[in-house]
C-alpha positions as CSV (number, residue, x, y, z in Angstrom):
1,M,18.0,5.5,-65.1
2,E,15.3,7.6,-63.9
3,T,17.1,7.8,-60.5
4,L,20.1,9.3,-62.3
5,G,18.0,11.9,-64.0
6,L,19.2,10.7,-67.5
7,P,17.0,10.7,-70.5
8,G,15.8,7.3,-71.7
9,G,18.3,5.4,-73.8
10,A,21.2,7.7,-72.8
11,L,23.3,4.7,-71.5
12,V,22.0,2.4,-74.3
13,N,23.6,4.5,-77.1
14,Y,26.6,5.9,-75.4
15,I,29.9,6.3,-77.2
16,F,33.3,7.3,-76.0
17,P,34.7,10.8,-77.2
18,N,37.5,9.0,-79.2
19,N,34.9,6.9,-81.0
20,A,32.9,9.6,-82.8
21,H,34.2,8.8,-86.2
22,V,34.9,5.6,-88.3
23,V,38.8,5.7,-88.8
24,W,39.0,3.0,-91.3
25,S,36.8,4.2,-94.3
26,I,36.5,3.8,-97.9
27,M,40.2,3.4,-98.5
28,I,40.4,0.5,-96.3
29,V,37.3,-1.0,-98.0
30,L,39.1,-0.7,-101.4
31,Y,42.4,-2.1,-100.2
32,P,41.2,-5.6,-99.6
33,Y,38.8,-5.5,-102.5
34,I,41.5,-4.7,-105.1
35,T,43.9,-7.2,-103.4
36,G,41.2,-9.8,-103.8
37,L,40.9,-9.1,-107.5
38,V,44.5,-9.9,-107.8
39,A,44.3,-13.2,-106.2
40,G,41.2,-14.2,-108.0
41,A,42.6,-13.3,-111.5
42,F,45.7,-15.3,-110.8
43,V,43.9,-18.3,-109.8
44,V,42.1,-18.2,-113.3
45,S,45.4,-17.9,-115.0
46,S,46.8,-20.8,-113.1
47,M,43.9,-23.1,-114.0
48,Y,45.6,-23.4,-117.4
49,H,49.4,-22.8,-116.6
50,V,49.3,-25.2,-113.7
51,F,46.4,-27.5,-113.9
52,G,46.1,-27.5,-117.8
53,V,42.4,-26.8,-118.0
54,K,42.1,-26.4,-121.8
55,E,39.0,-24.2,-121.8
56,F,40.9,-21.6,-119.9
57,K,43.7,-21.2,-122.2
58,P,42.1,-18.2,-124.2
59,I,42.0,-16.0,-121.1
60,A,45.0,-17.4,-119.1
61,N,47.5,-14.8,-120.2
62,F,44.8,-12.2,-120.1
63,A,44.1,-13.0,-116.3
64,L,47.8,-12.8,-115.7
65,I,48.1,-9.3,-117.1
66,A,44.9,-8.3,-115.2
67,A,46.2,-9.6,-111.9
68,F,49.4,-7.6,-112.5
69,S,47.4,-4.4,-113.3
70,F,45.4,-4.7,-110.1
71,G,48.4,-5.7,-108.2
72,L,50.2,-2.3,-108.9
73,F,47.5,-0.3,-107.2
74,A,46.5,-2.8,-104.4
75,A,48.5,-0.8,-101.8
76,V,47.6,2.6,-103.0
77,P,44.5,3.0,-100.9
78,L,46.7,2.4,-97.8
79,L,49.1,5.4,-98.9
80,F,46.0,7.6,-99.1
81,H,44.9,6.6,-95.7
82,L,48.4,7.2,-94.1
83,G,48.8,10.4,-92.4
84,Q,52.5,10.4,-93.7
85,P,52.6,8.5,-97.0
86,Q,56.4,9.4,-97.6
87,R,57.4,7.3,-94.7
88,A,55.7,4.1,-96.2
89,Y,59.0,2.7,-97.2
90,E,59.9,2.3,-93.5
91,I,57.7,-0.8,-93.5
92,Y,60.6,-2.5,-95.4
93,T,63.4,-0.8,-93.8
94,T,62.3,-1.3,-90.2
95,P,60.6,-4.8,-90.3
96,H,59.0,-6.3,-87.4
97,T,57.6,-9.8,-86.9
98,T,54.9,-8.8,-84.5
99,S,53.5,-6.2,-87.0
100,A,50.8,-7.8,-89.3
101,M,51.2,-5.0,-91.8
102,S,54.9,-5.2,-91.9
103,I,54.8,-8.9,-92.9
104,F,52.1,-8.0,-95.5
105,G,54.5,-5.5,-97.1
106,Y,57.0,-8.3,-97.9
107,V,54.1,-10.8,-99.0
108,Y,52.7,-8.2,-101.3
109,S,55.8,-6.9,-102.9
110,S,57.2,-10.4,-103.5
111,Y,54.1,-11.6,-105.1
112,L,54.1,-8.6,-107.4
113,V,57.6,-9.5,-108.5
114,L,56.6,-13.0,-109.1
115,L,53.8,-11.7,-111.5
116,M,56.3,-9.5,-113.3
117,I,58.8,-12.4,-113.8
118,E,55.9,-14.8,-115.0
119,I,54.7,-12.3,-117.4
120,W,58.2,-11.6,-118.7
121,I,58.7,-15.3,-119.2
122,I,55.2,-16.0,-121.1
123,Y,55.9,-13.0,-123.4
124,R,59.7,-13.2,-123.9
125,R,59.2,-14.4,-127.3
126,V,57.0,-11.5,-128.3
127,F,59.6,-9.1,-126.8
128,I,62.5,-10.7,-128.9
129,E,60.2,-10.6,-132.0
130,K,59.6,-6.8,-131.5
131,A,63.3,-6.3,-130.8
132,N,64.3,-7.6,-134.1
133,E,61.4,-5.8,-135.9
134,A,61.5,-2.4,-134.3
135,T,63.9,0.7,-135.2
136,G,65.3,3.5,-133.4
137,V,64.4,4.3,-129.8
138,M,61.7,1.5,-129.6
139,A,64.5,-1.2,-130.8
140,I,66.5,-0.1,-127.8
141,F,63.3,-0.3,-125.5
142,W,62.6,-3.9,-126.7
143,R,66.3,-5.0,-126.6
144,V,66.6,-3.8,-122.9
145,L,63.2,-5.6,-122.2
146,C,64.4,-8.9,-123.5
147,L,68.0,-8.5,-122.0
148,D,69.5,-8.1,-125.4
149,I,68.8,-11.7,-126.2
150,T,67.5,-11.5,-129.8
151,T,67.2,-15.4,-130.6
152,Y,64.4,-17.7,-129.9
153,N,64.0,-21.4,-130.6
154,P,61.7,-24.3,-129.8
155,E,64.1,-25.3,-126.9
156,S,63.6,-21.8,-125.5
157,A,59.8,-22.2,-125.7
158,Q,60.0,-25.5,-123.7
159,F,62.3,-24.0,-121.1
160,D,60.0,-21.0,-120.8
161,K,56.9,-23.2,-120.4
162,K,58.5,-25.2,-117.6
163,V,59.7,-22.0,-115.8
164,A,56.1,-20.4,-116.1
165,K,54.4,-23.5,-114.8
166,F,56.7,-23.5,-111.8
167,L,56.2,-19.8,-111.0
168,A,52.4,-20.3,-111.6
169,G,52.5,-23.3,-109.2
170,I,54.4,-21.1,-106.5
171,G,51.9,-18.3,-107.2
172,I,48.9,-20.2,-106.2
173,P,49.8,-20.6,-102.4
174,W,51.3,-17.1,-102.6
175,A,48.0,-15.7,-103.9
176,C,46.1,-17.5,-101.2
177,L,48.6,-16.2,-98.5
178,L,48.2,-12.7,-99.8
179,H,44.6,-12.4,-99.5
180,G,44.2,-14.7,-96.5
181,Y,46.6,-12.4,-94.6
182,V,44.4,-9.5,-95.4
183,G,41.6,-11.4,-93.6
184,F,43.9,-12.2,-90.9
185,V,44.7,-8.5,-90.4
186,F,41.0,-8.0,-89.6
187,G,40.4,-11.2,-87.7
188,S,43.2,-10.6,-85.3
189,V,41.6,-7.4,-84.0
190,K,39.5,-9.2,-81.2
191,A,38.4,-5.8,-79.8
192,V,35.8,-5.5,-82.7
193,A,33.0,-8.1,-82.3
194,W,32.2,-8.4,-85.9
195,W,35.7,-9.2,-86.9
196,A,36.7,-11.6,-84.0
197,T,36.3,-14.9,-85.8
198,A,38.9,-17.5,-87.0
199,L,36.8,-17.9,-90.3
200,Q,37.9,-14.3,-91.3
201,P,40.9,-15.4,-93.4
202,F,38.9,-18.1,-95.2
203,I,36.0,-15.8,-96.0
204,F,38.3,-13.1,-97.3
205,L,40.1,-15.7,-99.5
206,S,37.1,-17.4,-101.0
207,S,35.4,-14.0,-101.7
208,A,38.7,-12.8,-103.4
209,I,38.6,-15.8,-105.7
210,V,34.9,-15.0,-106.4
211,S,35.3,-11.2,-107.1
212,G,38.7,-11.9,-109.2
213,M,36.8,-14.5,-111.4
214,A,33.6,-12.3,-111.8
215,M,35.5,-9.1,-112.5
216,L,37.6,-11.0,-115.0
217,F,34.6,-12.3,-116.9
218,V,33.1,-8.7,-117.1
219,M,36.3,-7.4,-118.6
220,Y,36.5,-10.3,-121.1
221,S,33.0,-9.8,-122.2
222,F,33.5,-6.1,-122.5
223,I,36.8,-6.4,-124.3
224,M,35.4,-9.0,-126.9
225,W,32.2,-6.7,-127.4
226,R,34.5,-3.7,-128.0
227,R,36.7,-5.4,-130.4
228,G,33.8,-7.2,-132.1
229,G,35.6,-10.4,-131.3
230,H,34.2,-14.0,-131.1
231,Y,33.1,-15.1,-127.8
232,D,34.3,-18.5,-126.7
233,Y,31.0,-20.2,-125.4
234,V,32.8,-23.4,-124.2
235,L,35.0,-21.1,-122.0
236,V,31.9,-19.1,-120.8
237,K,30.1,-22.2,-119.7
238,K,33.3,-23.7,-118.0
239,F,33.9,-20.3,-116.3
240,M,30.5,-20.0,-115.0
241,I,30.4,-23.5,-113.5
242,S,33.8,-22.7,-111.8
243,L,32.5,-19.4,-110.5
244,W,29.2,-20.9,-109.2
245,M,31.2,-23.5,-107.3
246,A,33.5,-21.0,-105.9
247,F,30.6,-18.8,-104.7
248,I,28.8,-21.7,-103.1
249,L,31.8,-22.3,-101.0
250,D,32.0,-18.5,-100.2
251,Y,28.4,-18.1,-99.3
252,S,28.5,-21.2,-97.3
253,L,31.4,-19.8,-95.2
254,E,29.6,-16.3,-94.6
255,V,26.5,-18.2,-93.5
256,L,28.5,-20.3,-91.1
257,E,30.0,-17.3,-89.7
258,V,26.7,-15.7,-88.7
259,T,25.2,-19.1,-87.7
260,F,28.0,-20.0,-85.3
261,V,28.0,-16.7,-83.6
262,S,24.1,-16.8,-83.3
263,Y,24.1,-20.3,-82.0
264,E,26.8,-19.6,-79.4
265,Q,24.8,-16.9,-78.0
266,G,27.9,-15.3,-76.5
267,A,28.7,-11.7,-75.6
268,H,29.5,-10.9,-79.2
269,W,26.0,-11.9,-80.4
270,A,24.5,-9.5,-78.1
271,V,26.3,-6.7,-79.9
272,I,26.3,-8.2,-83.5
273,K,22.6,-8.9,-83.6
274,P,21.5,-5.3,-83.2
275,L,24.1,-4.2,-85.8
276,L,22.9,-6.6,-88.3
277,L,19.2,-5.8,-87.7
278,G,20.0,-2.0,-87.5
279,P,22.6,-0.1,-89.3
280,L,23.6,-2.9,-91.5
281,Y,20.3,-4.3,-92.3
282,E,19.9,-2.9,-95.8
283,S,23.6,-3.5,-96.8
284,Y,24.1,-6.9,-95.1
285,V,20.7,-8.6,-94.8
286,L,18.9,-7.3,-97.9
287,G,21.9,-6.6,-100.0
288,Q,25.0,-8.8,-99.3
289,M,23.2,-12.0,-98.0
290,G,19.9,-11.4,-99.9
291,L,19.7,-10.0,-103.4
292,L,23.4,-10.0,-104.3
293,S,23.9,-13.8,-103.1
294,I,20.6,-15.4,-103.8
295,G,20.5,-13.8,-107.1
296,P,23.9,-15.0,-108.4
297,L,23.2,-18.6,-107.0
298,L,20.0,-18.8,-109.0
299,V,21.4,-17.2,-112.1
300,L,24.8,-19.0,-112.2
301,G,22.9,-22.3,-111.2
302,I,20.6,-22.1,-114.2
303,V,23.7,-21.3,-116.6
304,S,25.6,-24.3,-115.1
305,L,22.7,-27.0,-114.7
306,L,20.7,-26.2,-117.9
307,D,21.6,-26.4,-121.6
308,I,21.7,-22.6,-122.3
309,R,23.6,-21.5,-125.3
310,G,24.3,-18.5,-127.3
311,K,23.4,-14.9,-126.4
312,A,21.2,-16.0,-123.5
313,L,24.3,-17.9,-122.0
314,L,26.4,-14.5,-122.3
315,Y,23.7,-12.2,-120.9
316,L,23.0,-14.5,-117.9
317,A,26.9,-15.0,-117.3
318,N,27.3,-11.2,-117.3
319,L,24.3,-10.7,-114.9
320,G,25.7,-13.1,-112.5
321,S,29.2,-11.8,-112.5
322,L,28.2,-8.3,-112.2
323,M,26.1,-9.2,-109.1
324,L,29.1,-11.0,-107.6
325,V,31.5,-7.9,-108.2
326,F,29.1,-5.9,-106.3
327,Q,28.4,-8.5,-103.5
328,V,31.9,-8.8,-102.6
329,L,32.4,-5.1,-102.7
330,V,29.2,-4.6,-100.2
331,M,30.8,-7.6,-98.1
332,R,34.0,-5.7,-97.8
333,F,32.2,-2.5,-96.7
334,N,30.2,-4.5,-94.2
335,V,33.1,-5.9,-92.6
336,V,35.4,-2.9,-92.6
337,V,33.1,0.1,-92.0
338,G,30.3,-2.1,-90.5
339,G,32.6,-3.5,-87.7
340,Q,33.5,0.1,-86.7
341,L,29.9,1.0,-86.3
342,I,30.0,-0.8,-83.0
343,S,30.8,1.6,-80.3
344,K,33.8,0.8,-78.2
345,S,31.5,1.2,-75.1
346,E,29.3,-1.7,-76.8
347,R,26.3,0.4,-75.8
348,G,25.4,1.9,-79.1
349,F,26.5,2.7,-82.6
350,V,28.7,5.0,-84.4
351,D,27.3,7.1,-87.3
352,Y,29.0,6.9,-90.8
353,E,28.5,9.3,-93.7
354,F,29.9,8.9,-97.1
355,E,32.1,11.8,-98.3
356,F,32.9,12.6,-101.9
357,F,35.7,15.1,-102.2
358,S,37.8,14.4,-99.2
359,K,41.1,12.6,-99.2
360,E,39.5,9.3,-98.6
361,G,36.1,10.1,-100.3
362,L,34.4,8.5,-103.1
363,L,36.0,10.5,-105.8
364,T,39.4,9.3,-104.8
365,A,38.3,5.7,-104.5
366,I,36.8,6.0,-107.9
367,I,40.0,7.2,-109.5
368,I,42.2,4.6,-107.8
369,F,39.7,1.9,-108.8
370,V,39.7,3.0,-112.4
371,A,43.6,3.2,-112.6
372,P,44.1,-0.6,-112.9
373,F,41.8,-0.8,-116.0
374,V,43.7,2.3,-117.6
375,T,47.0,0.4,-116.8
376,Y,45.6,-2.8,-118.5
377,Y,44.7,-0.8,-121.5
378,V,48.2,0.7,-121.8
379,I,49.9,-2.7,-121.3
380,S,47.6,-4.1,-124.1
381,R,48.8,-1.5,-126.5
382,F,52.3,-3.1,-126.4
383,I,51.6,-6.8,-125.6
384,P,49.2,-8.8,-128.0
385,I,47.1,-10.3,-125.2
386,F,44.2,-11.8,-127.2
387,E,46.1,-12.5,-130.5
388,G,47.6,-15.7,-129.3
389,K,51.3,-14.6,-129.3
390,S,53.2,-16.1,-126.5
391,M,55.4,-18.8,-125.6
392,D,52.7,-21.3,-126.5
393,T,53.0,-20.2,-130.2
394,E,55.6,-21.1,-132.8
395,P,58.4,-18.5,-133.2
396,K,58.9,-16.5,-136.5
397,R,61.7,-17.7,-138.7
398,G,63.2,-14.3,-138.3
399,I,64.1,-14.8,-134.7
400,L,65.4,-18.3,-134.9
């Protein structure tokens, strides 16, 4: 270097002119995170509707509504990221099998339709009941929603249960495909060393189930506290055991990913190691793989293995769930933004600074993230989610 007359480290931290900024920022972090919440919440719903886990019955329909609420906004971050969002419909009108995002458009939209149909089937009895009780404009609204069918009987309930179970059964592999495909989108970009692993789809899928379950429990706990309702401690215990097992699988895959690359000692590790020990040391080593992983493993392990009851069980369950909600969010950031910190020259790193008021800034991300919760609240004003009214309850005589 001295013979070239260059300052020390000039070639070590060299980046190309077209690599000065991180292109996929917070919006692309939020996109797989919300998509993961959809898949995770649906899995919880299917635990009762498909596998008949009785303990999950009180939150099965709640999980389905939550999955739908998140699903409505899963693609919104992509629209904010696009330079021409008004042309987004062309992903459907000009499909191409070689485009990962084009195929994702069909997977995402068809899954959203499946959620809508399953919710309609489960709450059809409620819609019919409201159509018979309402008057004026609301009567028209409910009659349209129940397709002008105003009678319901035990045979209808049995049919709806079979259809709902069938749709939930289809939805499980569809949910896995939905978020596994998001991981595939990143894993297929071999030019980025941090993404070039066949484990990427499985890591995204397992972390999606963890984040969806954790977020669902936090929502359930808050709603019960806000309503002054009774916590189902049997449900809480079963839920935490399931969440703990799901996170053990997820964490194992994350550890295996780094262990394999480091053991292989290939060209990628020469770039990834300085990344993990440098720009991502705090967020990845200390945050994702340290505090936000070891903490939930210990907390949920204590809840699952020891005979903890009452408020202590509830507090520890919320603590573990909250840590996992942030763990997966930090994981998404480390993968999406962290992977782009590696310069295309592979001789240095790109700087990334958070923005707040920009089109893809933190304020926009917060608004988009809050939107599903507002949507859930609006839906809950029309559908009795926790009141036990659905196809599982006996219909009123007035609608026989």
